[in-house]
C-alpha positions as CSV (number, residue, x, y, z in Angstrom):
1,X,7.0,-20.7,17.3
2,X,10.4,-19.0,16.5
3,X,11.0,-15.6,18.1
4,X,10.4,-12.9,15.6
5,X,10.3,-9.1,15.7
6,X,7.0,-7.6,16.6
7,X,4.4,-7.8,13.9
8,X,3.6,-4.7,11.9
9,X,-0.2,-4.4,11.2
10,X,-1.4,-2.4,8.2
11,X,-5.0,-1.2,7.8
12,X,-6.2,-0.5,4.3
13,X,-9.2,1.8,4.3
14,X,-10.4,1.8,0.7
15,X,-13.5,0.3,-0.8
16,X,-13.8,-3.4,-1.6
17,X,-13.4,-4.1,-5.3
18,X,-15.0,-7.5,-5.1
19,X,-17.8,-6.7,-2.7
20,X,-18.9,-3.2,-3.8
21,X,-22.3,-3.4,-2.1
22,X,-21.0,-4.0,1.4
23,X,-20.1,-0.3,1.9
24,X,-18.6,-0.4,5.4
25,X,-15.8,1.9,4.4
26,X,-15.4,5.7,4.6
27,X,-17.0,7.6,1.7
28,X,-16.2,11.2,2.8
29,X,-12.9,12.9,3.6
30,X,-13.8,13.4,7.3
31,X,-14.9,9.8,7.6
32,X,-11.7,8.6,6.0
33,X,-9.6,10.5,8.6
34,X,-11.7,9.2,11.4
35,X,-11.4,5.7,10.0
36,X,-7.6,6.0,10.0
37,X,-7.5,7.3,13.6
38,X,-9.7,4.4,14.8
39,X,-7.5,1.9,13.0
40,X,-4.5,3.3,14.8
41,X,-6.3,3.2,18.2
42,X,-7.2,-0.5,17.5
43,X,-3.6,-1.4,16.9
44,X,-2.6,-0.6,13.3
45,X,0.9,0.8,12.9
46,X,0.5,1.6,9.2
47,X,-2.5,3.1,7.4
48,X,-2.7,2.4,3.7
49,X,-4.7,5.3,2.4
50,X,-6.0,6.1,-1.1
51,X,-5.5,9.8,-0.9
52,X,-8.3,11.6,-2.9
53,X,-6.8,13.6,-5.7
54,X,-6.5,17.3,-4.8
55,X,-6.8,16.6,-1.0
56,X,-3.6,14.7,-0.5
57,X,-1.7,17.3,1.6
58,X,-4.7,18.3,3.7
59,X,-5.6,14.7,4.6
60,X,-2.0,13.7,5.5
61,X,-1.7,16.8,7.7
62,X,-5.0,16.1,9.4
63,X,-4.1,12.5,10.1
64,X,-0.8,13.6,11.6
65,X,-2.6,16.1,13.8
66,X,-4.5,13.3,15.5
67,X,-2.1,10.4,15.6
68,X,1.4,9.2,14.7
69,X,0.3,6.2,12.5
70,X,2.6,5.6,9.6
71,X,0.9,6.9,6.5
72,X,1.3,4.8,3.3
73,X,0.0,6.4,0.1
74,X,-1.9,3.9,-2.1
75,X,-3.1,3.7,-5.7
76,X,0.0,2.2,-7.2
77,X,-2.0,1.7,-10.4
78,X,-1.8,5.4,-11.2
79,X,1.1,6.8,-13.3
80,X,3.7,9.0,-11.6
81,X,2.3,12.3,-13.0
82,X,-1.1,11.5,-11.5
83,X,0.5,11.0,-8.1
84,X,2.1,14.5,-7.9
85,X,-0.1,15.2,-4.9
86,X,1.0,12.1,-3.1
87,X,4.6,13.2,-3.3
88,X,3.8,16.8,-2.3
89,X,1.9,15.4,0.8
90,X,5.0,13.5,1.8
91,X,3.4,10.4,3.4
92,X,5.9,8.2,5.2
93,X,5.6,5.5,2.5
94,X,4.3,5.1,-1.0
95,X,2.9,1.9,-2.6
96,X,4.7,1.0,-5.9
97,X,3.9,-2.1,-7.9
98,X,6.9,-4.1,-9.1
99,X,5.1,-5.5,-12.1
100,X,2.2,-4.7,-14.4
101,X,-1.4,-4.3,-13.2
102,X,-3.8,-6.8,-14.6
103,X,-6.9,-6.8,-12.4
104,X,-10.5,-7.9,-13.0
105,X,-13.2,-6.8,-10.5
106,X,-16.9,-6.5,-10.3
107,X,-17.1,-2.9,-11.6
108,X,-13.7,-2.3,-13.1
109,X,-10.9,-3.9,-15.2
110,X,-7.4,-2.5,-15.1
111,X,-4.4,-3.2,-17.3
112,X,-1.4,-1.0,-17.0
113,X,2.3,-1.6,-17.8
114,X,4.9,-0.3,-15.3
115,X,8.3,-0.3,-16.9
116,X,11.7,-0.5,-15.4
117,X,12.2,3.2,-16.4
118,X,9.1,4.1,-14.4
119,X,10.4,2.1,-11.4
120,X,13.8,3.9,-11.6
121,X,11.9,7.3,-11.6
122,X,10.0,6.2,-8.6
123,X,13.2,5.5,-6.7
124,X,14.6,8.9,-7.6
125,X,11.4,10.8,-6.6
126,X,11.0,8.8,-3.3
127,X,14.5,9.7,-2.4
128,X,13.9,13.4,-3.3
129,X,10.8,13.6,-1.1
130,X,12.2,11.4,1.7
131,X,9.5,8.7,1.2
132,X,10.0,5.0,1.8
133,X,8.9,2.8,-1.0
134,X,6.5,-0.1,-0.2
135,X,7.0,-2.6,-3.0
136,X,4.0,-4.6,-4.2
137,X,4.9,-8.2,-5.1
138,X,2.4,-10.2,-7.1
139,X,4.6,-13.0,-8.3
140,X,8.3,-14.0,-8.4
141,X,8.9,-11.8,-11.5
142,X,8.5,-8.9,-9.2
143,X,11.7,-10.0,-7.5
144,X,13.6,-9.7,-10.7
145,X,12.7,-6.0,-11.0
146,X,13.4,-5.4,-7.3
147,X,16.9,-7.0,-7.7
148,X,17.5,-4.8,-10.7
149,X,16.8,-1.7,-8.6
150,X,19.0,-3.0,-5.8
151,X,21.9,-3.7,-8.1
152,X,21.7,-0.2,-9.6
153,X,22.0,1.2,-6.0
154,X,18.7,3.1,-6.3
155,X,17.1,1.9,-3.0
156,X,18.3,1.2,0.5
157,X,17.4,-1.7,2.7
158,X,15.4,-2.9,4.5
159,X,13.1,-3.3,1.5
160,X,9.5,-3.3,2.5
161,X,7.3,-5.7,0.5
162,X,3.6,-6.5,0.4
163,X,2.9,-9.9,-1.1
164,X,-0.5,-10.1,-2.9
165,X,-2.6,-13.2,-3.1
166,X,-6.0,-14.0,-4.8
167,X,-6.4,-10.6,-6.5
168,X,-8.5,-11.3,-9.5
169,X,-6.9,-10.9,-13.0
170,X,-3.9,-11.9,-15.0
171,X,-1.5,-11.4,-12.0
172,X,-3.6,-13.6,-9.8
173,X,-1.9,-16.1,-7.5
174,X,-3.6,-18.7,-5.2
175,X,-4.1,-18.0,-1.5
176,X,-2.4,-21.2,-0.4
177,X,0.4,-22.2,1.9
178,X,2.4,-23.5,-1.1
179,X,2.3,-20.1,-2.8
180,X,3.2,-18.2,0.3
181,X,6.2,-20.4,1.1
182,X,7.3,-20.3,-2.5
183,X,7.1,-16.5,-2.5
184,X,9.2,-16.1,0.7
185,X,11.7,-18.7,-0.5
186,X,12.8,-16.5,-3.4
187,X,12.6,-13.2,-1.6
188,X,15.7,-11.1,-1.9
189,X,17.9,-10.5,1.2
190,X,17.2,-7.6,3.5
191,X,13.4,-7.6,3.0
192,X,10.5,-7.6,5.4
193,X,7.1,-8.6,4.1
194,X,3.4,-8.1,4.7
195,X,0.7,-10.2,3.2
196,X,-2.4,-8.9,1.4
197,X,-5.1,-11.5,0.7
198,X,-8.3,-10.7,-1.1
199,X,-11.1,-12.9,0.0
200,X,-12.0,-15.4,2.8
201,X,-8.7,-17.2,2.8
202,X,-7.1,-14.1,4.4
203,X,-7.0,-15.5,8.0
204,X,-5.4,-18.8,6.8
205,X,-2.5,-17.0,5.1
206,X,-2.3,-14.4,7.8
207,X,-1.7,-17.0,10.5
208,X,1.0,-18.6,8.3
209,X,2.7,-15.3,7.9
210,X,2.5,-14.6,11.6
211,X,4.3,-17.9,12.3
212,X,7.0,-17.2,9.7
213,X,8.0,-13.7,10.7
214,X,5.8,-11.9,8.2
215,X,3.4,-9.0,8.8
216,X,-0.3,-8.6,8.0
217,X,-2.5,-6.2,6.1
218,X,-6.3,-6.2,6.8
219,X,-9.1,-3.8,5.8
220,X,-12.1,-3.3,3.6
221,X,-10.1,-3.1,0.4
222,X,-8.8,-6.7,0.9
223,X,-11.8,-8.4,2.7
224,X,-14.6,-6.4,4.4
225,X,-16.0,-9.3,6.5
226,X,-15.3,-10.1,10.1
227,X,-16.2,-13.7,9.2
228,X,-17.8,-15.3,6.2
229,X,-20.9,-13.4,5.1
230,X,-20.7,-11.1,8.2
231,X,-19.5,-7.6,7.3
232,X,-17.3,-5.8,9.8
233,X,-18.7,-2.7,11.4
234,X,-15.6,-0.8,10.3
235,X,-11.9,-1.2,9.7
236,X,-11.1,-0.8,13.3
237,X,-13.0,-4.1,14.0
238,X,-10.9,-5.9,11.4
239,X,-7.7,-4.5,12.9
240,X,-8.8,-5.5,16.5
241,X,-9.6,-9.0,15.4
242,X,-6.1,-9.5,13.8
243,X,-4.5,-8.0,16.9
244,X,-6.2,-10.7,19.0
245,X,-5.1,-13.5,16.6
246,X,-1.5,-12.3,16.8
247,X,-1.6,-12.2,20.6
248,X,-3.1,-15.7,20.7
249,X,-0.3,-16.9,18.5
250,X,2.3,-15.4,20.8
251,X,3.4,-12.6,18.5
252,X,3.2,-9.0,19.9
253,X,2.1,-6.2,17.6
254,X,4.3,-3.1,17.0
255,X,3.1,0.4,17.7
256,X,4.0,3.0,15.1
257,X,7.2,4.1,16.9
258,X,8.4,0.5,17.0
259,X,7.4,-0.1,13.4
260,X,9.4,3.0,12.4
261,X,12.5,1.4,13.9
262,X,11.9,-2.0,12.2
263,X,11.3,-0.3,8.8
264,X,14.1,2.2,9.4
265,X,12.0,5.2,8.5
């Protein structure tokens, strides 16, 4: 395998949208903080956290008191005014979708347009609060919007992307090698990417990404099973499993300080 930089592993700690009855995720604030710390100890450099509204500052501060994991604020489906607390908490990174939301899950359907004007405002606010955007890419149209922001000089490289596969709804894309290779073929310059795969094909696409210089995201939000029909005990177990896979494939995993240098936080 070609020599690549160390792999950045992201742990996503939210509930599963497609397996809502598994319930192996944190359901209280204290449990969420403990979950993040355990993911860090298992090898995650980034924690993708849906910060409960009204508790954003407190949770970010408590996580930082216990570990130096990179904190990535989630819930890109929310509009900017609803994420006021996210900005005030000043996580290291903030998830921002580069296209519209069109998702269909067991208990919720979501349709929300995210305009270029909104994306421009995100760029300005992230710069103001010294937060690195993490751009969600659901199809190649996302790249058109990203290039628009780059050409306007609103964001600085390296551009951190998460490529989404098999998330149900009108922005769905297949969790296949063809789709992954297609997505990285058209990726703009000066980007590094992570894969997010909902469902049991996660390991298949993860190993492909590992071998092509990509990074990996795991956790209960994406797929809460350690193997088919066997729920993980917790997110730390999912992280530890992916660390083992990376090592077996000859790719070392970055710790948070190494990941900060790669991302240029």
